[in-house]
N, CA, C and O atoms as a GROMACS GRO file, in nm:
protein
  500
    1UNK      N    1   0.514   2.901  -1.650
    1UNK     CA    2   0.532   2.871  -1.510
    1UNK      C    3   0.520   2.720  -1.482
    1UNK      O    4   0.610   2.662  -1.423
    2UNK      N    5   0.410   2.657  -1.524
    2UNK     CA    6   0.391   2.514  -1.502
    2UNK      C    7   0.403   2.433  -1.630
    2UNK      O    8   0.370   2.314  -1.632
    3UNK      N    9   0.450   2.494  -1.737
    3UNK     CA   10   0.454   2.426  -1.867
    3UNK      C   11   0.539   2.300  -1.868
    3UNK      O   12   0.520   2.216  -1.955
    4UNK      N   13   0.632   2.285  -1.775
    4UNK     CA   14   0.715   2.164  -1.770
    4UNK      C   15   0.668   2.065  -1.664
    4UNK      O   16   0.731   1.962  -1.642
    5UNK      N   17   0.559   2.097  -1.599
    5UNK     CA   18   0.503   2.009  -1.497
    5UNK      C   19   0.433   1.892  -1.564
    5UNK      O   20   0.387   1.903  -1.678
    6UNK      N   21   0.426   1.780  -1.494
    6UNK     CA   22   0.354   1.664  -1.546
    6UNK      C   23   0.233   1.639  -1.457
    6UNK      O   24   0.239   1.558  -1.365
    7UNK      N   25   0.123   1.709  -1.483
    7UNK     CA   26   0.006   1.700  -1.395
    7UNK      C   27  -0.058   1.561  -1.398
    7UNK      O   28  -0.042   1.485  -1.493
    8UNK      N   29  -0.130   1.532  -1.291
    8UNK     CA   30  -0.205   1.407  -1.284
    8UNK      C   31  -0.336   1.435  -1.213
    8UNK      O   32  -0.351   1.534  -1.142
    9UNK      N   33  -0.429   1.346  -1.234
    9UNK     CA   34  -0.561   1.360  -1.176
    9UNK      C   35  -0.575   1.268  -1.054
    9UNK      O   36  -0.505   1.167  -1.044
   10UNK      N   37  -0.664   1.304  -0.965
   10UNK     CA   38  -0.695   1.218  -0.851
   10UNK      C   39  -0.840   1.240  -0.810
   10UNK      O   40  -0.898   1.346  -0.835
   11UNK      N   41  -0.896   1.139  -0.746
   11UNK     CA   42  -1.031   1.152  -0.691
   11UNK      C   43  -1.047   1.053  -0.578
   11UNK      O   44  -0.970   0.958  -0.566
   12UNK      N   45  -1.149   1.075  -0.495
   12UNK     CA   46  -1.167   0.991  -0.376
   12UNK      C   47  -1.271   0.883  -0.397
   12UNK      O   48  -1.356   0.890  -0.487
   13UNK      N   49  -1.262   0.781  -0.312
   13UNK     CA   50  -1.361   0.673  -0.304
   13UNK      C   51  -1.381   0.641  -0.156
   13UNK      O   52  -1.300   0.680  -0.071
   14UNK      N   53  -1.488   0.572  -0.125
   14UNK     CA   54  -1.513   0.534   0.014
   14UNK      C   55  -1.464   0.394   0.049
   14UNK      O   56  -1.467   0.355   0.166
   15UNK      N   57  -1.419   0.317  -0.051
   15UNK     CA   58  -1.371   0.182  -0.025
   15UNK      C   59  -1.266   0.145  -0.130
   15UNK      O   60  -1.299   0.121  -0.247
   16UNK      N   61  -1.139   0.142  -0.088
   16UNK     CA   62  -1.030   0.115  -0.183
   16UNK      C   63  -1.037  -0.025  -0.243
   16UNK      O   64  -1.006  -0.043  -0.361
   17UNK      N   65  -1.077  -0.124  -0.165
   17UNK     CA   66  -1.081  -0.260  -0.218
   17UNK      C   67  -1.189  -0.276  -0.326
   17UNK      O   68  -1.166  -0.343  -0.426
   18UNK      N   69  -1.305  -0.215  -0.304
   18UNK     CA   70  -1.409  -0.219  -0.408
   18UNK      C   71  -1.361  -0.144  -0.532
   18UNK      O   72  -1.385  -0.187  -0.645
   19UNK      N   73  -1.293  -0.032  -0.510
   19UNK     CA   74  -1.240   0.045  -0.624
   19UNK      C   75  -1.137  -0.037  -0.699
   19UNK      O   76  -1.140  -0.042  -0.822
   20UNK      N   77  -1.046  -0.102  -0.626
   20UNK     CA   78  -0.943  -0.185  -0.691
   20UNK      C   79  -1.009  -0.294  -0.776
   20UNK      O   80  -0.971  -0.314  -0.891
   21UNK      N   81  -1.105  -0.364  -0.720
   21UNK     CA   82  -1.172  -0.472  -0.792
   21UNK      C   83  -1.242  -0.419  -0.919
   21UNK      O   84  -1.233  -0.481  -1.025
   22UNK      N   85  -1.309  -0.307  -0.907
   22UNK     CA   86  -1.380  -0.250  -1.021
   22UNK      C   87  -1.284  -0.207  -1.131
   22UNK      O   88  -1.298  -0.248  -1.246
   23UNK      N   89  -1.187  -0.125  -1.097
   23UNK     CA   90  -1.096  -0.072  -1.198
   23UNK      C   91  -1.007  -0.180  -1.258
   23UNK      O   92  -0.973  -0.175  -1.376
   24UNK      N   93  -0.969  -0.278  -1.177
   24UNK     CA   94  -0.882  -0.385  -1.226
   24UNK      C   95  -0.959  -0.496  -1.295
   24UNK      O   96  -0.926  -0.534  -1.408
   25UNK      N   97  -1.061  -0.548  -1.230
   25UNK     CA   98  -1.130  -0.667  -1.282
   25UNK      C   99  -1.240  -0.635  -1.383
   25UNK      O  100  -1.261  -0.711  -1.478
   26UNK      N  101  -1.311  -0.525  -1.364
   26UNK     CA  102  -1.421  -0.490  -1.454
   26UNK      C  103  -1.369  -0.408  -1.572
   26UNK      O  104  -1.397  -0.440  -1.688
   27UNK      N  105  -1.293  -0.300  -1.542
   27UNK     CA  106  -1.244  -0.214  -1.650
   27UNK      C  107  -1.114  -0.263  -1.711
   27UNK      O  108  -1.076  -0.216  -1.819
   28UNK      N  109  -1.045  -0.356  -1.646
   28UNK     CA  110  -0.923  -0.415  -1.703
   28UNK      C  111  -0.801  -0.325  -1.697
   28UNK      O  112  -0.708  -0.341  -1.777
   29UNK      N  113  -0.799  -0.230  -1.604
   29UNK     CA  114  -0.685  -0.139  -1.592
   29UNK      C  115  -0.578  -0.196  -1.500
   29UNK      O  116  -0.606  -0.280  -1.414
   30UNK      N  117  -0.456  -0.151  -1.520
   30UNK     CA  118  -0.347  -0.187  -1.430
   30UNK      C  119  -0.360  -0.099  -1.306
   30UNK      O  120  -0.360   0.024  -1.316
   31UNK      N  121  -0.372  -0.162  -1.189
   31UNK     CA  122  -0.390  -0.090  -1.063
   31UNK      C  123  -0.279  -0.130  -0.968
   31UNK      O  124  -0.255  -0.248  -0.944
   32UNK      N  125  -0.212  -0.030  -0.914
   32UNK     CA  126  -0.105  -0.054  -0.815
   32UNK      C  127  -0.134   0.029  -0.692
   32UNK      O  128  -0.196   0.135  -0.700
   33UNK      N  129  -0.088  -0.020  -0.576
   33UNK     CA  130  -0.099   0.058  -0.454
   33UNK      C  131   0.037   0.117  -0.424
   33UNK      O  132   0.137   0.046  -0.423
   34UNK      N  133   0.042   0.249  -0.401
   34UNK     CA  134   0.171   0.312  -0.373
   34UNK      C  135   0.204   0.306  -0.224
   34UNK      O  136   0.124   0.254  -0.146
   35UNK      N  137   0.317   0.358  -0.185
   35UNK     CA  138   0.365   0.350  -0.047
   35UNK      C  139   0.272   0.420   0.052
   35UNK      O  140   0.273   0.387   0.171
   36UNK      N  141   0.194   0.515   0.006
   36UNK     CA  142   0.102   0.588   0.094
   36UNK      C  143  -0.035   0.519   0.104
   36UNK      O  144  -0.125   0.571   0.170
   37UNK      N  145  -0.052   0.404   0.039
   37UNK     CA  146  -0.180   0.334   0.042
   37UNK      C  147  -0.282   0.389  -0.055
   37UNK      O  148  -0.402   0.364  -0.040
   38UNK      N  149  -0.236   0.463  -0.154
   38UNK     CA  150  -0.322   0.520  -0.257
   38UNK      C  151  -0.315   0.432  -0.380
   38UNK      O  152  -0.207   0.385  -0.417
   39UNK      N  153  -0.429   0.409  -0.445
   39UNK     CA  154  -0.429   0.331  -0.568
   39UNK      C  155  -0.385   0.420  -0.684
   39UNK      O  156  -0.418   0.538  -0.688
   40UNK      N  157  -0.312   0.361  -0.775
   40UNK     CA  158  -0.271   0.433  -0.896
   40UNK      C  159  -0.316   0.353  -1.017
   40UNK      O  160  -0.280   0.237  -1.033
   41UNK      N  161  -0.396   0.418  -1.102
   41UNK     CA  162  -0.436   0.358  -1.229
   41UNK      C  163  -0.327   0.390  -1.329
   41UNK      O  164  -0.295   0.506  -1.352
   42UNK      N  165  -0.272   0.287  -1.389
   42UNK     CA  166  -0.168   0.306  -1.491
   42UNK      C  167  -0.237   0.310  -1.626
   42UNK      O  168  -0.300   0.213  -1.667
   43UNK      N  169  -0.225   0.423  -1.695
   43UNK     CA  170  -0.293   0.441  -1.822
   43UNK      C  171  -0.193   0.475  -1.931
   43UNK      O  172  -0.087   0.531  -1.904
   44UNK      N  173  -0.227   0.440  -2.051
   44UNK     CA  174  -0.142   0.464  -2.168
   44UNK      C  175  -0.114   0.613  -2.186
   44UNK      O  176  -0.205   0.695  -2.185
   45UNK      N  177   0.013   0.646  -2.202
   45UNK     CA  178   0.051   0.780  -2.241
   45UNK      C  179   0.039   0.890  -2.137
   45UNK      O  180   0.044   1.007  -2.173
   46UNK      N  181   0.023   0.855  -2.012
   46UNK     CA  182   0.008   0.962  -1.914
   46UNK      C  183   0.055   0.924  -1.776
   46UNK      O  184   0.100   0.812  -1.751
   47UNK      N  185   0.045   1.020  -1.688
   47UNK     CA  186   0.078   0.999  -1.548
   47UNK      C  187  -0.028   0.906  -1.486
   47UNK      O  188  -0.140   0.900  -1.536
   48UNK      N  189   0.007   0.835  -1.381
   48UNK     CA  190  -0.095   0.754  -1.313
   48UNK      C  191  -0.206   0.842  -1.257
   48UNK      O  192  -0.183   0.958  -1.222
   49UNK      N  193  -0.324   0.787  -1.249
   49UNK     CA  194  -0.438   0.854  -1.189
   49UNK      C  195  -0.450   0.800  -1.047
   49UNK      O  196  -0.457   0.678  -1.028
   50UNK      N  197  -0.453   0.888  -0.949
   50UNK     CA  198  -0.456   0.847  -0.808
   50UNK      C  199  -0.599   0.837  -0.757
   50UNK      O  200  -0.683   0.923  -0.783
   51UNK      N  201  -0.624   0.729  -0.683
   51UNK     CA  202  -0.754   0.710  -0.618
   51UNK      C  203  -0.724   0.692  -0.469
   51UNK      O  204  -0.654   0.599  -0.429
   52UNK      N  205  -0.777   0.782  -0.389
   52UNK     CA  206  -0.745   0.782  -0.247
   52UNK      C  207  -0.871   0.760  -0.162
   52UNK      O  208  -0.981   0.796  -0.203
   53UNK      N  209  -0.852   0.701  -0.044
   53UNK     CA  210  -0.967   0.676   0.044
   53UNK      C  211  -1.007   0.805   0.116
   53UNK      O  212  -0.923   0.887   0.154
   54UNK      N  213  -1.137   0.819   0.135
   54UNK     CA  214  -1.189   0.934   0.211
   54UNK      C  215  -1.313   0.886   0.284
   54UNK      O  216  -1.412   0.847   0.222
   55UNK      N  217  -1.308   0.889   0.417
   55UNK     CA  218  -1.419   0.838   0.497
   55UNK      C  219  -1.550   0.909   0.468
   55UNK      O  220  -1.655   0.844   0.462
   56UNK      N  221  -1.546   1.040   0.450
   56UNK     CA  222  -1.670   1.114   0.424
   56UNK      C  223  -1.684   1.147   0.275
   56UNK      O  224  -1.731   1.255   0.238
   57UNK      N  225  -1.642   1.052   0.192
   57UNK     CA  226  -1.648   1.068   0.046
   57UNK      C  227  -1.789   1.104   0.001
   57UNK      O  228  -1.888   1.044   0.044
   58UNK      N  229  -1.796   1.201  -0.087
   58UNK     CA  230  -1.921   1.236  -0.156
   58UNK      C  231  -1.892   1.219  -0.304
   58UNK      O  232  -1.799   1.282  -0.355
   59UNK      N  233  -1.969   1.136  -0.375
   59UNK     CA  234  -1.942   1.114  -0.518
   59UNK      C  235  -1.945   1.244  -0.597
   59UNK      O  236  -2.025   1.333  -0.570
   60UNK      N  237  -1.859   1.252  -0.695
   60UNK     CA  238  -1.857   1.366  -0.784
   60UNK      C  239  -1.988   1.369  -0.864
   60UNK      O  240  -2.041   1.265  -0.901
   61UNK      N  241  -2.038   1.487  -0.890
   61UNK     CA  242  -2.161   1.502  -0.968
   61UNK      C  243  -2.128   1.536  -1.114
   61UNK      O  244  -2.216   1.575  -1.191
   62UNK      N  245  -2.003   1.521  -1.149
   62UNK     CA  246  -1.954   1.548  -1.284
   62UNK      C  247  -1.865   1.432  -1.325
   62UNK      O  248  -1.829   1.349  -1.241
   63UNK      N  249  -1.829   1.425  -1.450
   63UNK     CA  250  -1.744   1.317  -1.500
   63UNK      C  251  -1.602   1.337  -1.452
   63UNK      O  252  -1.540   1.439  -1.482
   64UNK      N  253  -1.549   1.239  -1.378
   64UNK     CA  254  -1.412   1.250  -1.327
   64UNK      C  255  -1.310   1.183  -1.418
   64UNK      O  256  -1.191   1.213  -1.410
   65UNK      N  257  -1.356   1.093  -1.505
   65UNK     CA  258  -1.263   1.019  -1.590
   65UNK      C  259  -1.334   0.978  -1.719
   65UNK      O  260  -1.443   0.920  -1.715
   66UNK      N  261  -1.272   1.009  -1.833
   66UNK     CA  262  -1.325   0.973  -1.965
   66UNK      C  263  -1.232   0.872  -2.030
   66UNK      O  264  -1.110   0.890  -2.030
   67UNK      N  265  -1.288   0.767  -2.086
   67UNK     CA  266  -1.210   0.666  -2.157
   67UNK      C  267  -1.241   0.674  -2.306
   67UNK      O  268  -1.350   0.635  -2.347
   68UNK      N  269  -1.147   0.723  -2.388
   68UNK     CA  270  -1.170   0.727  -2.532
   68UNK      C  271  -1.176   0.586  -2.590
   68UNK      O  272  -1.093   0.501  -2.556
   69UNK      N  273  -1.273   0.560  -2.677
   69UNK     CA  274  -1.288   0.431  -2.743
   69UNK      C  275  -1.321   0.454  -2.890
   69UNK      O  276  -1.372   0.560  -2.926
   70UNK      N  277  -1.292   0.357  -2.974
   70UNK     CA  278  -1.320   0.372  -3.117
   70UNK      C  279  -1.458   0.320  -3.155
   70UNK      O  280  -1.512   0.360  -3.259
   71UNK      N  281  -1.517   0.232  -3.074
   71UNK     CA  282  -1.650   0.178  -3.102
   71UNK      C  283  -1.731   0.178  -2.973
   71UNK      O  284  -1.723   0.085  -2.894
   72UNK      N  285  -1.807   0.284  -2.953
   72UNK     CA  286  -1.877   0.302  -2.826
   72UNK      C  287  -1.984   0.195  -2.804
   72UNK      O  288  -2.001   0.148  -2.691
   73UNK      N  289  -2.056   0.157  -2.907
   73UNK     CA  290  -2.161   0.056  -2.889
   73UNK      C  291  -2.101  -0.077  -2.844
   73UNK      O  292  -2.156  -0.143  -2.756
   74UNK      N  293  -1.990  -0.117  -2.904
   74UNK     CA  294  -1.922  -0.240  -2.865
   74UNK      C  295  -1.874  -0.232  -2.720
   74UNK      O  296  -1.889  -0.328  -2.644
   75UNK      N  297  -1.816  -0.118  -2.682
   75UNK     CA  298  -1.765  -0.102  -2.545
   75UNK      C  299  -1.878  -0.102  -2.443
   75UNK      O  300  -1.865  -0.162  -2.336
   76UNK      N  301  -1.988  -0.036  -2.475
   76UNK     CA  302  -2.102  -0.035  -2.383
   76UNK      C  303  -2.152  -0.178  -2.362
   76UNK      O  304  -2.177  -0.218  -2.249
   77UNK      N  305  -2.167  -0.254  -2.469
   77UNK     CA  306  -2.212  -0.393  -2.457
   77UNK      C  307  -2.112  -0.477  -2.377
   77UNK      O  308  -2.152  -0.559  -2.295
   78UNK      N  309  -1.984  -0.457  -2.401
   78UNK     CA  310  -1.881  -0.531  -2.328
   78UNK      C  311  -1.888  -0.500  -2.178
   78UNK      O  312  -1.884  -0.591  -2.095
   79UNK      N  313  -1.897  -0.372  -2.144
   79UNK     CA  314  -1.904  -0.335  -2.003
   79UNK      C  315  -2.035  -0.382  -1.938
   79UNK      O  316  -2.035  -0.422  -1.822
   80UNK      N  317  -2.144  -0.377  -2.012
   80UNK     CA  318  -2.271  -0.428  -1.959
   80UNK      C  319  -2.260  -0.577  -1.927
   80UNK      O  320  -2.316  -0.624  -1.828
   81UNK      N  321  -2.188  -0.650  -2.012
   81UNK     CA  322  -2.172  -0.795  -1.988
   81UNK      C  323  -2.092  -0.822  -1.860
   81UNK      O  324  -2.096  -0.933  -1.806
   82UNK      N  325  -2.020  -0.721  -1.812
   82UNK     CA  326  -1.943  -0.734  -1.688
   82UNK      C  327  -2.018  -0.675  -1.569
   82UNK      O  328  -1.962  -0.664  -1.460
   83UNK      N  329  -2.144  -0.636  -1.591
   83UNK     CA  330  -2.227  -0.586  -1.483
   83UNK      C  331  -2.233  -0.435  -1.467
   83UNK      O  332  -2.293  -0.386  -1.372
   84UNK      N  333  -2.171  -0.361  -1.557
   84UNK     CA  334  -2.175  -0.215  -1.549
   84UNK      C  335  -2.312  -0.165  -1.594
   84UNK      O  336  -2.366  -0.211  -1.695
   85UNK      N  337  -2.369  -0.072  -1.519
   85UNK     CA  338  -2.497  -0.010  -1.552
   85UNK      C  339  -2.471   0.130  -1.603
   85UNK      O  340  -2.398   0.207  -1.541
   86UNK      N  341  -2.530   0.163  -1.715
   86UNK     CA  342  -2.511   0.295  -1.774
   86UNK      C  343  -2.622   0.389  -1.729
   86UNK      O  344  -2.736   0.349  -1.709
   87UNK      N  345  -2.584   0.515  -1.715
   87UNK     CA  346  -2.677   0.619  -1.672
   87UNK      C  347  -2.766   0.660  -1.789
   87UNK      O  348  -2.727   0.650  -1.905
   88UNK      N  349  -2.884   0.706  -1.756
   88UNK     CA  350  -2.978   0.757  -1.856
   88UNK      C  351  -3.016   0.899  -1.816
   88UNK      O  352  -3.056   0.924  -1.702
   89UNK      N  353  -3.004   0.990  -1.911
   89UNK     CA  354  -3.031   1.131  -1.885
   89UNK      C  355  -3.128   1.186  -1.988
   89UNK      O  356  -3.136   1.138  -2.101
   90UNK      N  357  -3.204   1.288  -1.945
   90UNK     CA  358  -3.292   1.361  -2.037
   90UNK      C  359  -3.214   1.473  -2.106
   90UNK      O  360  -3.242   1.505  -2.222
   91UNK      N  361  -3.119   1.533  -2.036
   91UNK     CA  362  -3.036   1.642  -2.089
   91UNK      C  363  -2.894   1.619  -2.048
   91UNK      O  364  -2.866   1.634  -1.928
   92UNK      N  365  -2.802   1.584  -2.131
   92UNK     CA  366  -2.828   1.550  -2.271
   92UNK      C  367  -2.897   1.415  -2.279
   92UNK      O  368  -2.878   1.329  -2.194
   93UNK      N  369  -2.976   1.398  -2.380
   93UNK     CA  370  -3.057   1.277  -2.395
   93UNK      C  371  -2.972   1.155  -2.432
   93UNK      O  372  -2.889   1.160  -2.523
   94UNK      N  373  -2.995   1.047  -2.359
   94UNK     CA  374  -2.931   0.920  -2.391
   94UNK      C  375  -3.034   0.826  -2.452
   94UNK      O  376  -3.153   0.839  -2.426
   95UNK      N  377  -2.985   0.732  -2.533
   95UNK     CA  378  -3.078   0.637  -2.595
   95UNK      C  379  -3.107   0.521  -2.500
   95UNK      O  380  -3.066   0.525  -2.384
   96UNK      N  381  -3.175   0.421  -2.548
   96UNK     CA  382  -3.219   0.309  -2.464
   96UNK      C  383  -3.103   0.234  -2.400
   96UNK      O  384  -3.120   0.178  -2.291
   97UNK      N  385  -2.985   0.231  -2.464
   97UNK     CA  386  -2.873   0.159  -2.403
   97UNK      C  387  -2.779   0.251  -2.326
   97UNK      O  388  -2.680   0.205  -2.269
   98UNK      N  389  -2.810   0.382  -2.323
   98UNK     CA  390  -2.732   0.474  -2.242
   98UNK      C  391  -2.632   0.559  -2.317
   98UNK      O  392  -2.545   0.620  -2.254
   99UNK      N  393  -2.640   0.565  -2.448
   99UNK     CA  394  -2.545   0.643  -2.527
   99UNK      C  395  -2.608   0.775  -2.569
   99UNK      O  396  -2.722   0.779  -2.617
  100UNK      N  397  -2.534   0.881  -2.550
  100UNK     CA  398  -2.574   1.013  -2.597
  100UNK      C  399  -2.510   1.035  -2.732
  100UNK      O  400  -2.389   1.051  -2.743
  101UNK      N  401  -2.592   1.036  -2.837
  101UNK     CA  402  -2.545   1.061  -2.973
  101UNK      C  403  -2.582   1.205  -3.005
  101UNK      O  404  -2.697   1.236  -3.035
  102UNK      N  405  -2.484   1.289  -2.998
  102UNK     CA  406  -2.506   1.432  -3.001
  102UNK      C  407  -2.451   1.489  -3.131
  102UNK      O  408  -2.338   1.457  -3.170
  103UNK      N  409  -2.527   1.573  -3.197
  103UNK     CA  410  -2.487   1.630  -3.326
  103UNK      C  411  -2.365   1.720  -3.316
  103UNK      O  412  -2.288   1.731  -3.411
  104UNK      N  413  -2.347   1.785  -3.203
  104UNK     CA  414  -2.238   1.882  -3.189
  104UNK      C  415  -2.112   1.825  -3.125
  104UNK      O  416  -2.016   1.899  -3.100
  105UNK      N  417  -2.110   1.695  -3.097
  105UNK     CA  418  -1.992   1.638  -3.034
  105UNK      C  419  -1.991   1.487  -3.045
  105UNK      O  420  -2.078   1.429  -3.110
  106UNK      N  421  -1.894   1.425  -2.983
  106UNK     CA  422  -1.882   1.279  -2.992
  106UNK      C  423  -1.990   1.206  -2.912
  106UNK      O  424  -2.050   1.262  -2.821
  107UNK      N  425  -2.013   1.082  -2.947
  107UNK     CA  426  -2.104   0.997  -2.870
  107UNK      C  427  -2.037   0.964  -2.738
  107UNK      O  428  -1.916   0.942  -2.731
  108UNK      N  429  -2.117   0.961  -2.631
  108UNK     CA  430  -2.064   0.939  -2.497
  108UNK      C  431  -2.165   0.860  -2.415
  108UNK      O  432  -2.286   0.875  -2.433
  109UNK      N  433  -2.115   0.777  -2.324
  109UNK     CA  434  -2.202   0.701  -2.234
  109UNK      C  435  -2.141   0.706  -2.094
  109UNK      O  436  -2.021   0.684  -2.077
  110UNK      N  437  -2.224   0.736  -1.995
  110UNK     CA  438  -2.177   0.755  -1.859
  110UNK      C  439  -2.214   0.636  -1.772
  110UNK      O  440  -2.319   0.574  -1.790
  111UNK      N  441  -2.127   0.605  -1.676
  111UNK     CA  442  -2.152   0.500  -1.577
  111UNK      C  443  -2.081   0.540  -1.448
  111UNK      O  444  -2.003   0.636  -1.447
  112UNK      N  445  -2.107   0.469  -1.340
  112UNK     CA  446  -2.049   0.505  -1.210
  112UNK      C  447  -1.959   0.394  -1.158
  112UNK      O  448  -1.979   0.276  -1.187
  113UNK      N  449  -1.858   0.434  -1.081
  113UNK     CA  450  -1.774   0.336  -1.011
  113UNK      C  451  -1.845   0.298  -0.881
  113UNK      O  452  -1.950   0.355  -0.851
  114UNK      N  453  -1.793   0.202  -0.803
  114UNK     CA  454  -1.862   0.160  -0.681
  114UNK      C  455  -1.883   0.271  -0.579
  114UNK      O  456  -1.972   0.260  -0.494
  115UNK      N  457  -1.802   0.378  -0.586
  115UNK     CA  458  -1.816   0.490  -0.493
  115UNK      C  459  -1.913   0.596  -0.544
  115UNK      O  460  -1.937   0.696  -0.476
  116UNK      N  461  -1.969   0.575  -0.664
  116UNK     CA  462  -2.066   0.666  -0.721
  116UNK      C  463  -2.006   0.777  -0.807
  116UNK      O  464  -2.079   0.865  -0.853
  117UNK      N  465  -1.874   0.775  -0.830
  117UNK     CA  466  -1.811   0.873  -0.917
  117UNK      C  467  -1.852   0.846  -1.062
  117UNK      O  468  -1.865   0.730  -1.101
  118UNK      N  469  -1.873   0.951  -1.140
  118UNK     CA  470  -1.918   0.937  -1.278
  118UNK      C  471  -1.798   0.923  -1.371
  118UNK      O  472  -1.704   1.004  -1.368
  119UNK      N  473  -1.802   0.820  -1.454
  119UNK     CA  474  -1.700   0.791  -1.556
  119UNK      C  475  -1.770   0.788  -1.691
  119UNK      O  476  -1.893   0.784  -1.697
  120UNK      N  477  -1.694   0.790  -1.799
  120UNK     CA  478  -1.756   0.777  -1.930
  120UNK      C  479  -1.667   0.702  -2.026
  120UNK      O  480  -1.546   0.692  -2.009
  121UNK      N  481  -1.732   0.650  -2.129
  121UNK     CA  482  -1.662   0.607  -2.251
  121UNK      C  483  -1.708   0.706  -2.357
  121UNK      O  484  -1.827   0.737  -2.367
  122UNK      N  485  -1.612   0.754  -2.435
  122UNK     CA  486  -1.641   0.855  -2.534
  122UNK      C  487  -1.578   0.814  -2.666
  122UNK      O  488  -1.459   0.781  -2.671
  123UNK      N  489  -1.657   0.817  -2.773
  123UNK     CA  490  -1.610   0.768  -2.903
  123UNK      C  491  -1.521   0.871  -2.972
  123UNK      O  492  -1.557   0.988  -2.986
  124UNK      N  493  -1.405   0.824  -3.014
  124UNK     CA  494  -1.310   0.906  -3.088
  124UNK      C  495  -1.279   0.835  -3.218
  124UNK      O  496  -1.296   0.714  -3.228
  125UNK      N  497  -1.234   0.910  -3.316
  125UNK     CA  498  -1.200   0.849  -3.445
  125UNK      C  499  -1.061   0.790  -3.443
  125UNK      O  500  -1.016   0.734  -3.543
   0.00000   0.00000   0.00000
């Protein structure tokens, strides 16, 4: 039924300009504004990810966007140097720099965008 569809993801923020600055200047992504005033993150190999304004935005309590990386420690240090703060959790447990090194899955580190949405970098081979 939908096997030929090209799905895309979207999520809300409370301030488009702060979101644009973060995704473009901090994360280094290509960000464009479409005709409807919605931001589109241009990512390798996929449909754009839409970020739309919502006055009564409530941050997601789950990971809305994962960025695969080959060296998570290097990426965490790079993002920290740009002012990104990583989350620390007891379950799953993160280490002192914010990385969850889990025996049953890949290493992952979570951080938030200016609207409080949870993002991650996740190590892939």
